[in-house]
Backbone as CSV, one residue per row, in Angstrom:
resi,resn,N_x,N_y,N_z,CA_x,CA_y,CA_z,C_x,C_y,C_z
1,MET,0.961,-1.023,0.051,0.139,0.032,-0.129,0.816,1.353,0.038
2,ALA,0.000,1.898,-0.322,1.464,2.801,-0.852,0.976,4.592,0.812
3,GLU,2.413,5.307,0.570,2.302,6.113,2.260,1.591,7.239,1.431
4,PHE,0.311,6.911,2.908,-0.255,8.538,2.847,-0.020,9.666,3.333
5,PRO,0.450,10.747,4.114,-0.196,11.391,4.523,-0.498,11.922,5.989
6,GLY,0.178,11.993,7.501,0.505,11.917,8.296,-0.040,12.353,8.666
7,THR,-1.166,13.971,9.014,-1.988,14.784,9.036,-3.317,14.629,8.681
8,ILE,-3.932,15.150,9.899,-4.870,15.380,9.438,-5.088,16.392,8.093
9,GLU,-4.322,17.494,8.330,-4.448,18.785,7.647,-3.955,18.241,6.192
10,GLU,-2.426,17.107,6.514,-2.207,17.170,4.385,-2.498,16.120,4.311
11,LEU,-3.807,14.998,5.070,-5.633,14.555,3.993,-5.601,15.360,3.455
12,ASP,-6.062,16.127,3.679,-7.579,17.779,3.883,-6.286,18.009,2.357
13,GLU,-5.488,18.333,2.268,-5.120,19.106,1.332,-5.026,18.030,0.098
14,HIS,-4.540,16.431,0.451,-4.298,15.562,-0.138,-6.250,15.277,-0.888
15,ILE,-6.801,15.205,0.186,-8.270,14.718,-0.899,-8.464,15.839,-1.536
16,SER,-9.228,17.360,-1.488,-8.730,18.492,-2.217,-8.430,18.268,-3.834
17,THR,-7.293,18.028,-4.314,-6.352,17.287,-4.976,-7.386,16.790,-5.763
18,LEU,-7.458,15.484,-4.865,-7.987,14.237,-5.837,-9.702,14.623,-5.916
19,ARG,-9.854,15.368,-4.836,-11.355,16.066,-5.889,-11.376,16.493,-6.726
20,GLU,-10.248,17.365,-7.405,-10.295,18.219,-7.825,-9.663,17.829,-9.700
21,ASN,-9.133,16.751,-9.073,-8.995,16.058,-10.438,-10.093,15.310,-10.415
22,LEU,-10.967,14.319,-10.087,-11.647,13.739,-10.158,-12.575,14.413,-11.334
23,ARG,-13.188,16.268,-10.669,-13.932,16.857,-10.962,-12.990,17.568,-12.840
24,GLU,-12.157,16.993,-13.214,-10.863,17.808,-14.027,-11.306,16.275,-15.434
25,LEU,-11.303,15.414,-14.525,-11.756,13.971,-15.101,-12.567,14.207,-16.258
26,ILE,-13.570,14.185,-15.289,-15.262,13.801,-15.552,-15.874,14.827,-16.729
27,GLU,-14.853,15.782,-16.358,-15.125,17.241,-16.853,-14.502,16.771,-18.968
28,GLN,-13.135,16.063,-18.471,-12.968,15.602,-19.904,-13.439,14.921,-20.225
29,ALA,-14.198,13.598,-20.075,-14.836,12.806,-20.481,-16.220,13.193,-21.020
30,ALA,-17.393,14.349,-19.868,-18.209,14.455,-21.040,-17.786,15.489,-22.372
31,ALA,-16.256,15.876,-22.453,-15.892,16.513,-23.969,-15.546,15.711,-24.993
32,HIS,-15.111,14.504,-24.383,-13.883,13.852,-26.057,-15.401,12.575,-25.737
33,SER,-15.469,12.601,-27.249,-16.148,11.037,-27.402,-15.010,10.450,-28.324
34,GLY,-14.992,8.853,-27.973,-14.186,7.817,-28.325,-14.107,6.125,-27.493
35,ALA,-13.491,5.288,-28.085,-13.847,4.298,-27.359,-12.416,4.018,-26.156
36,ALA,-11.258,4.514,-27.119,-10.171,5.324,-26.053,-10.438,6.031,-25.339
37,ASP,-10.427,6.919,-25.524,-10.270,8.315,-24.352,-11.281,7.180,-23.282
38,ASP,-12.964,7.478,-23.709,-13.765,6.914,-22.468,-13.279,5.678,-21.173
39,GLU,-12.336,4.824,-22.008,-12.137,3.588,-21.121,-10.534,4.214,-20.984
40,LEU,-9.978,4.913,-21.092,-8.139,5.540,-20.320,-9.229,6.431,-19.472
41,THR,-9.873,7.015,-19.369,-10.997,8.171,-18.626,-11.729,7.274,-17.164
42,SER,-12.111,6.896,-18.043,-13.167,5.864,-17.221,-12.147,5.220,-15.480
43,GLN,-10.686,4.315,-16.339,-9.729,3.733,-15.488,-9.252,4.248,-14.344
44,ARG,-8.571,5.628,-15.173,-7.889,7.015,-13.988,-9.311,7.843,-12.821
45,ILE,-10.349,7.826,-13.906,-11.344,8.308,-12.710,-12.096,7.630,-11.481
46,GLU,-11.995,5.978,-12.065,-11.864,4.862,-10.908,-10.201,4.541,-10.134
47,GLU,-9.324,5.186,-10.211,-8.203,5.358,-9.298,-8.735,6.249,-8.635
48,GLN,-8.840,7.287,-8.843,-9.289,8.300,-8.025,-9.511,7.766,-7.531
49,GLU,-10.764,7.326,-7.850,-12.071,8.279,-6.157,-11.678,6.782,-5.449
50,ALA,-11.170,5.013,-5.837,-10.394,4.313,-5.059,-9.328,4.911,-4.105
51,LEU,-8.353,6.293,-3.779,-7.229,6.274,-3.770,-8.039,7.385,-3.442
52,LEU,-8.983,8.755,-3.284,-10.094,9.359,-2.335,-10.555,8.730,-1.573
53,GLU,-11.410,6.970,-1.238,-11.926,6.388,-0.788,-10.978,5.902,0.257
54,THR,-9.916,5.588,0.035,-9.113,4.827,1.385,-8.444,6.729,1.991
55,LEU,-8.196,7.697,1.368,-7.179,8.745,1.928,-8.698,9.558,3.032
56,THR,-10.545,9.215,2.309,-10.838,9.058,3.611,-11.070,9.047,4.683
57,LYS,-11.188,6.759,4.239,-11.437,6.257,5.441,-9.802,6.563,7.178
58,ARG,-8.580,7.047,6.528,-7.792,7.421,7.203,-7.891,8.873,7.729
59,ARG,-8.145,10.226,6.817,-8.411,10.355,7.264,-9.378,10.684,8.637
60,ALA,-10.020,9.366,8.471,-11.424,8.906,9.749,-11.256,8.930,10.888
61,GLU,-10.262,7.816,10.295,-8.539,6.637,11.578,-7.893,8.465,12.773
62,LEU,-7.075,8.476,11.795,-7.168,9.390,12.497,-7.245,10.571,13.205
63,ALA,-8.932,11.750,12.716,-9.875,11.750,13.269,-10.047,11.038,15.265
64,SER,-10.594,9.939,14.180,-11.011,9.516,15.733,-10.043,8.978,16.886
65,ALA,-8.284,8.904,16.632,-7.466,8.711,17.408,-7.340,9.771,17.673
66,ALA,-7.314,11.111,17.264,-6.986,12.335,18.013,-8.510,12.484,19.085
67,LEU,-9.701,12.534,18.787,-10.555,12.522,19.102,-10.144,11.488,20.950
68,GLY,-9.860,9.939,20.405,-10.327,9.320,22.023,-8.038,9.627,22.833
69,GLU,-7.572,10.701,22.208,-6.565,10.957,22.508,-6.874,11.993,23.755
70,ASN,-7.933,13.067,23.754,-8.485,13.919,23.878,-8.810,13.815,25.130
71,ASP,-9.666,11.909,25.597,-10.174,11.825,26.478,-9.564,11.497,27.628
């Protein structure tokens, strides 16, 4: 598994970047046509969505751990 940023702030920044990438990929998919372009764009969107899900889960884990430390 790839290494991810270690702080919530770093994860938030990475998540924001991924969301922007997804928005751009979706716009590209809407603007382009052709089977090869569609397949590549779909693959890139799936990869970005999977990474976004992983980072969002990691952020939730860090936030939960931080709350536990404050008890």
